[in-house]
N, C-alpha and C positions, 0 to 999 in steps of 0.2 A: 755334214758335220760343221759346226761353227768354227770359224778361224780362232786360233788361240792368240791371246794378247802376249806379245813378247817385248813390249815397250813399257818400262816402269811407270812413266807418266800416264799412259793410257790405262794401265792396270790399276793405278791409284784412282783414277776417275771412275773406273768400273767398281772398285771396292767401295768408294764413297756413295755410288748409286745404290748398291746393295744396302749399305748402312742407312742411307736416307729412307729407303723403303721400309727398313726395320723400324725406324722412328715413326714414320707415317702410319704404319699398320699396328703399332704397339705403343702409341703415344701415352695412353693412360698407365699402362704397365711400366713404361720407362719413367714417367714422372714420379710415380709411387716408389719405384726402385731407387731413383736418385735421392729422394727424401729419406729413404730407409738405408741408404748406402749398401745396396745389394744388387747393383745393376747386372753384374755378370751371372749371378745365380738366377735372377728373375728372367733374363733373356737367354739363358743357356741354350735352349733348343733352337731359337732363332739364330743365335751366333753360329752354332754348329752347322745349321742348314745353309747359312750364308757362306760359311767357309767352304763347304762342299761345292756350292755353286761357283764361287770364285776359283777354287783350285781346278775345277773342271774346264774353266775357260782361259786359264793362263798356262804358260810354259812352266815346266818344273823349276827352272832357274828363277822365274818370277815368284813362284809359290814359296820359295825359300827365303824371300827378302822381307818377310813380315809386313808387307804392304797392307794386307787385309787388317791386321791388328792395329796398325797406325791409323787407318781410316776409321776403324771403330772408335778409337779413343777420340779422334777429332770430332766425329759426327755425334756420337752418343754422349760424350762428356763435355768436351771443350765448347762446342756450339750451344750447349744447353746451359752454360754457366750463368748467363744473364737472364735466363727464363725461369729458373726455379731455385729457391733457397734450399740448400742441402748441407749437411755436415761435411760433405766431400770438399767443399770450397773453403770451409772455415779453417783458419790457421790455428795451430795449437798455441795455447797460452803458456 
């Protein structure tokens, strides 16, 4: 059995790796979803699979820290900000 991550920093790096793989293997879907402002719906299955993978490799305490969710926001949204024009980034008038 693989060793469980019990360090938040290492768990965050692992979560970012999962999210980065999600971007790499679903790039077209992600770009379209960003433009249409439906990222979570479009990648629902991938997000769930990634969460299961993450939770299987971290301690229960780490799983409760929302590290995976924060990594998703950073990798799927924040890092894409300069790469695609989308209503998500537009400020309300």
